[in-house]
Residue, then its C-alpha position, 0 to 999 in steps of 0.5 A: x823919043x817920048x819914052x826914052x827916059x823910061x827905056x833907059x831907066x829900065x835898062x840901067x836898073x837891070x844892067x846895074x843890078x845884074x852886073x855891078x859889084x857888091x863891093x862898090x859901097x858908094x858908086x852903087x845903084x843908090x848913087x845912080x838914083x840920087x844923081x838922076x833925081x838931082x839932075x831933074x831938080x837942077x835941070x828944072x831950075x835951069x828952065x830946060x827944054x824937054x830935050x835938054x831935060x832928057x839929055x841930063x837924065x839919060x846921062x845921069x842914068x848911064x854916067x856910072x855904068x862903066x864901073x861894071x868894067x873898070x874902076x879907073x877910067x869908068x867914064x869911057x866905059x860908061x860912054x860905050x854902054x850909053x852909045x850902044x844903047x842909044x844907037x840901038x834905040x834910034x836916038x839922033x846923033x846930036x842927042x847921043x853926042x850931048x849925052x856922051x859929053x855930059x858923061x865925059x864932063x863928070x871925070x874928075x877934075x870936072x870941066x863942063x862946058x855946056x849947061x847940060x854938062x854943068x847940070x850933070x856935074x853938079x848932080x854927080x856931087x849933090x851928096x856934098x850937100x846932104x845932111x847925112x854926108x858922113x854916110x857918103x864919105x864913109x862909103x867912099x873911104x871904104x871904096x878907095x881902100x878896096x879898089x885903089x889901095x888907099x888907106x887913110x888914118x882918120x885924120x888924113x881922111x878928114x883932111x882929104x874931105x876938107x880939102x875936097x869940099x873947100x876946093x869944089x865949086x858948083x857949076x850951075x847958078x842953082x848950085x852956086x846960090x842954093x846947093x853951096x849953102x848946104x855944102x857949107x854946113x857940111x864943111x862946118x860940121x866936119x870942123x875943117x877950119x884947122x885944115x884950110 
């Protein structure tokens, strides 16, 4: 299983490039790359074994593949795609199950139980900590309009954002001690005090 990450990354990049809608302004291949990087960063802070690191990175690669087939309920589709690939690759059952649990845990509202699940959940929302957070929230707003028919006024959208950032909690110790500080900067930047 030495080359599992390499095999998965090659497969997912081609799969998403060929099948993902260009209308997905947020949940695109760039988001997948971001989540994989974040899973690696957070996993390192958890002193993960090689297998645990493989679990979180494989889950990060596959976690949004389901958007090819469905917007709502994409996690279920992502799990099917991951399971089919990992079985054909010859991964052991316990490894596959751990990956599928990580993907499932990213369903909102997040409810991870194991540490690997917590890492993938924190990685999936890592963009909340970025200095260019505004770029991500604009992309998400566009996507919600296109796929969910949710049209917000600027004020409504700001309120949504402020509520989401305020209610969101990171699950890992690294998330709570380090990432939360960067998220706090974005909360202040959004000028959320009037909405909280």
